[in-house]
C-alpha positions in Angstrom: 6.9 -78.9 92.3 6.5 -79.1 95.7 10.0 -79.8 97.8 8.8 -83.0 99.7 8.7 -84.6 95.7 12.0 -83.1 94.9 15.2 -85.4 95.2 17.9 -83.5 97.1 21.5 -83.2 98.2 22.9 -81.9 101.0 26.8 -80.8 100.3 29.1 -80.1 103.2 33.1 -80.2 104.2 33.9 -81.5 107.2 31.8 -83.9 109.5 34.3 -84.9 112.6 33.0 -82.1 115.2 30.0 -80.7 116.3 31.3 -76.7 116.0 29.0 -74.1 114.4 29.1 -75.0 111.2 27.6 -78.7 111.5 25.0 -77.2 113.9 23.6 -75.8 111.1 24.2 -78.9 109.0 22.5 -80.8 111.0 19.5 -78.0 110.9 19.4 -79.0 106.8 19.7 -82.6 107.7 16.4 -81.9 109.9 14.9 -80.2 107.1 15.1 -82.5 104.2 15.0 -85.6 106.1 15.4 -87.8 102.2 18.2 -85.9 101.3 21.2 -87.9 100.6 24.6 -86.2 102.0 27.5 -85.7 100.4 30.9 -84.4 102.5 34.4 -83.9 101.4 36.0 -85.8 105.1 34.5 -86.8 108.2 34.5 -89.5 111.1 31.9 -92.5 111.1 32.0 -91.7 114.7 30.0 -88.8 114.2 27.9 -89.9 111.1 26.5 -92.9 113.8 26.0 -90.3 116.3 24.1 -87.7 114.4 23.1 -89.3 110.8 22.8 -92.7 111.7 19.5 -92.8 109.3 21.4 -91.1 106.7 22.8 -92.2 103.7 26.2 -90.3 103.7 29.2 -90.5 101.1 32.6 -88.7 101.7 35.0 -88.0 98.9 38.1 -89.8 98.0 40.3 -87.7 99.9 38.3 -89.7 103.3 40.6 -92.7 102.1 43.8 -91.2 103.3 44.9 -92.4 106.6 44.2 -89.8 110.0 42.4 -87.8 107.2 41.4 -85.9 110.9 44.8 -85.0 111.3 45.8 -84.4 107.4 42.8 -82.4 105.8 44.7 -79.1 105.5 47.5 -80.6 104.3 45.6 -81.7 101.2 44.1 -78.1 100.4 45.5 -78.8 96.9 42.9 -81.6 96.4 39.8 -80.0 97.8 38.6 -78.4 94.9 39.2 -81.6 92.8 37.0 -83.9 95.6 34.3 -81.2 95.3 34.0 -81.6 91.7 33.9 -85.3 92.0 30.7 -85.5 93.4 28.4 -86.7 90.9 25.0 -84.6 91.5 23.4 -84.8 88.2 20.5 -86.7 89.6 19.3 -84.0 92.2 16.5 -81.5 91.9 17.6 -79.3 94.7 21.2 -79.4 96.1 22.2 -77.1 99.2 25.7 -76.6 99.8 26.9 -75.4 103.2 30.5 -73.7 102.7 33.1 -72.3 104.1 35.6 -72.2 101.4 35.0 -75.5 98.5 31.0 -76.7 98.9 29.5 -73.9 96.9 31.6 -75.3 94.3 30.3 -78.6 93.2 29.3 -79.7 89.9 25.1 -80.1 90.1 22.9 -80.8 86.2 21.4 -77.7 84.4 18.4 -78.3 85.5 18.8 -78.4 89.4 18.5 -75.5 92.0 21.5 -75.0 93.8 21.1 -73.2 96.9 24.4 -72.1 98.8 24.4 -71.0 102.4 27.6 -69.0 102.9 29.3 -69.3 106.7 32.5 -67.5 104.8 34.6 -67.2 101.4 38.1 -69.1 102.3 39.4 -66.5 105.2 43.0 -67.6 104.4 42.6 -66.1 101.0 41.1 -62.6 101.5 40.8 -60.5 104.5 42.7 -62.6 107.4 45.5 -64.1 105.2 47.8 -62.2 107.0 46.5 -63.8 110.6 46.7 -67.4 109.1 50.2 -66.4 107.2 51.9 -66.5 110.8 51.0 -70.1 111.0 52.8 -71.4 108.0 49.4 -71.9 106.2 49.9 -69.4 103.4 53.4 -70.6 101.7 52.4 -73.1 99.2 52.3 -71.7 95.2 48.9 -72.6 94.5 46.8 -69.8 96.8 46.9 -67.5 93.8 45.2 -70.3 91.8 42.8 -70.9 95.0 41.8 -67.4 94.8 40.7 -67.9 91.1 39.1 -70.9 91.7 37.5 -69.2 95.1 35.5 -66.4 93.0 34.9 -68.6 89.9 33.0 -71.2 91.5 30.8 -68.4 93.6 29.2 -68.2 90.3 27.8 -71.8 90.3 25.0 -71.5 92.9 21.8 -70.4 91.7 21.4 -68.8 95.1 23.6 -67.4 97.5 22.8 -67.2 101.4 24.8 -65.4 103.8 25.0 -66.1 107.6 25.4 -62.7 108.6 25.5 -59.3 107.2 29.4 -59.2 107.9 29.1 -62.6 105.7 27.2 -60.8 102.9 29.8 -57.8 102.5 33.0 -60.5 102.2 31.0 -62.0 99.4 30.5 -58.7 97.5 34.0 -57.6 98.1 35.6 -60.5 97.0 33.5 -62.4 94.8 31.1 -59.3 93.6 28.5 -61.2 94.7 25.3 -60.1 96.1 23.7 -62.8 98.3 19.8 -63.3 98.2 19.3 -63.3 101.7 21.1 -62.7 105.4 19.8 -66.0 107.4 21.2 -66.3 110.6 22.7 -69.5 112.0 20.4 -71.7 114.7 21.1 -71.1 117.8 19.9 -73.9 120.7 18.6 -70.7 122.7 19.0 -72.0 127.1 15.5 -72.5 128.1 16.6 -72.9 131.9 16.0 -70.6 134.9 18.3 -67.9 134.9 21.1 -66.9 137.8 20.7 -63.6 139.6 23.7 -62.0 138.4 25.4 -60.8 141.7 25.2 -64.6 142.7 27.5 -65.4 139.9 30.9 -67.3 139.8 34.1 -65.2 139.9 35.0 -65.9 136.1 34.8 -65.4 132.7 34.3 -67.4 130.0 35.5 -68.1 126.3 34.5 -70.5 123.6 36.8 -72.9 122.0 39.2 -69.9 120.6 41.4 -72.2 118.6 41.3 -71.2 115.2 43.4 -68.7 114.0 41.0 -65.6 113.6 39.3 -66.4 117.2 42.2 -64.4 118.7 42.9 -67.3 121.1 46.6 -66.2 121.8 45.6 -62.8 123.0 43.2 -63.9 125.4 45.8 -65.8 126.9 48.3 -62.9 127.1 45.6 -61.0 128.7 44.1 -63.5 131.1 47.8 -64.2 132.3 48.6 -60.3 132.6 45.3 -59.1 133.8 44.6 -62.3 136.3 41.0 -62.6 135.5 39.5 -66.4 136.1 38.6 -68.1 132.3 37.5 -70.9 131.4 37.5 -72.3 128.0 35.1 -74.6 126.7 35.7 -77.0 123.7 38.4 -78.5 121.9 39.7 -78.3 118.6 43.2 -77.8 116.4 44.9 -74.9 118.1 44.0 -75.9 121.5 47.8 -77.3 122.4 49.0 -73.9 121.3 46.9 -72.3 123.9 47.5 -74.6 127.0 51.6 -73.9 126.0 50.9 -70.5 126.0 48.7 -71.1 129.4 50.7 -73.3 131.1 51.6 -72.5 135.0 48.4 -70.3 135.2 45.8 -71.0 137.8 43.7 -68.6 136.7 42.9 -70.5 133.4 41.0 -74.0 133.1 40.6 -75.8 129.5 37.2 -77.8 130.6 37.4 -79.7 126.8 34.7 -80.9 125.0 31.7 -81.3 127.4 27.6 -82.1 127.3 25.3 -79.5 126.9 24.2 -79.5 130.4 27.6 -78.8 131.8 28.1 -76.1 129.0 24.9 -74.0 129.9 26.1 -75.0 133.8 29.3 -72.9 133.3 27.6 -70.3 131.1 24.7 -69.3 133.0 26.9 -69.1 136.1 29.5 -66.9 134.9 30.4 -63.2 135.2 30.6 -62.7 131.2 31.9 -64.1 128.1 34.9 -62.9 126.4 35.4 -63.4 122.8 38.6 -61.7 121.2 38.5 -62.7 117.3 36.6 -61.9 114.5 33.9 -64.3 113.8 31.7 -64.5 110.9 28.3 -64.7 113.1 29.6 -65.8 116.7 27.0 -69.1 117.8 28.7 -69.0 121.6 28.1 -65.2 122.2 24.4 -65.5 121.4 24.0 -68.8 123.6 25.7 -66.7 126.1 23.4 -63.9 126.3 20.8 -66.4 126.3 21.8 -67.2 129.7 21.9 -63.8 130.9 25.5 -63.9 130.7 26.9 -60.6 129.2 29.6 -60.3 126.9 32.5 -58.7 126.0 34.2 -58.7 122.2 35.9 -57.1 119.6 34.0 -54.7 118.2 34.4 -56.5 114.3 33.0 -58.8 112.6 29.9 -60.5 113.1 29.3 -59.8 117.0 28.1 -56.4 116.0 24.8 -58.1 114.7 24.0 -59.9 118.0 25.4 -57.4 120.7 23.9 -54.5 121.8 26.5 -52.3 123.8 25.0 -51.7 127.1 22.0 -54.1 126.9 23.7 -57.6 126.3 27.2 -56.8 126.3 30.1 -54.6 126.4 32.2 -53.7 122.8 36.2 -53.4 123.5 38.1 -51.5 120.4 41.3 -53.4 119.5 43.1 -56.0 120.6 45.1 -54.4 122.9 45.4 -54.6 126.8 44.6 -51.7 127.8 41.4 -51.9 125.4 40.3 -55.2 127.1 41.2 -53.8 130.4 38.8 -50.8 130.0 36.0 -53.6 128.7 36.0 -55.7 131.5 35.7 -52.7 133.7 32.9 -51.6 132.1 31.5 -54.7 132.0 31.5 -55.7 135.5 30.2 -52.1 136.4 27.5 -52.2 134.6 23.9 -53.3 136.5 22.3 -55.9 133.7 18.8 -56.7 133.2 19.6 -60.5 132.4 15.7 -61.1 131.5 16.0 -58.4 128.6 19.5 -59.8 127.8 17.7 -63.5 127.6 14.9 -61.1 125.0 17.4 -59.6 123.2 18.8 -62.7 120.9 15.2 -64.9 120.8 15.4 -63.6 116.9 18.6 -66.5 116.5 16.7 -69.5 117.5 16.2 -72.9 115.4 12.6 -72.2 114.8 13.6 -68.8 112.6 16.5 -70.5 111.0 14.1 -73.4 109.9 11.4 -70.9 109.0 13.5 -68.3 106.5 15.0 -72.0 105.2 11.6 -73.5 104.3 10.4 -69.9 103.0 13.2 -69.3 100.9 13.3 -73.1 99.2 9.5 -72.7 98.7 9.9 -69.3 96.4 12.9 -70.5 94.8 11.9 -74.0 93.1 
């Protein structure tokens, strides 16, 4: 059976905002234009803007008032909600999962391919980071770990979005992924600004989630007094704004258009990433603009950043280590053309081809 003849379902977790996971989800939706879409929760505004012609079904959780602000408190019900979807009529199910979507239940005859953004971070290697914010006090966490491991056996094929995530799957689930397919990155196609003509500022991309190192970044910007523009909005932004109160060198530019984003990135001195990313789309976008990155030498950053070619690694989240990284970045003579060339392999076109080839070889 050809893929165009298959009855396809796309199962995702959240359709609220256009973050990294939803950029992947929209590519999947474009690749499978006849697929029905199932989501735990989301907003009709998002659907009308990006998926207006599609059939989108939300779980019972989405009927909870103010679900956009309360969904994390409903964590004990997520597994039940993802299992409640009736997917029995579909030949191909693609789940896009950073925790729960992989656990959907399909028919015996269906092929289930799960694109893994990450196992649930707060259950495993990053549990201590998340525990600081009171997210790990509920008694059901051991149950969730059991469910997380058990549900990893439901997909027929696991795809990881990075080698780093593939190692997580092996360590915590005991599963080897069939393939690593990096996320699609919308690479900048405009002209490059000469490095000596850049503005006197650095950029960070939505460092609000617990794994992004946002608090450390704000503390360093305060102490080292470098100019910092923070793009994006989301849960955790208020906390960082309180930390940055009174600092004229830190600017939260909020949610902006792609045109404004490209302008800020392409005129920046550099991009700074202090977290442990599953992959990290923002740094790749920055490099595509000819903007070098300064990132922590951990996680998914290590798969796109080449020290001295398109960025600089610093070793640990201490003020001294980051200061040394900044000095190295500012003293390096960057070849912005080579920089752009170094990330061409992360394009949308590459993602689509690799997904199409995998599906064709799996059904």
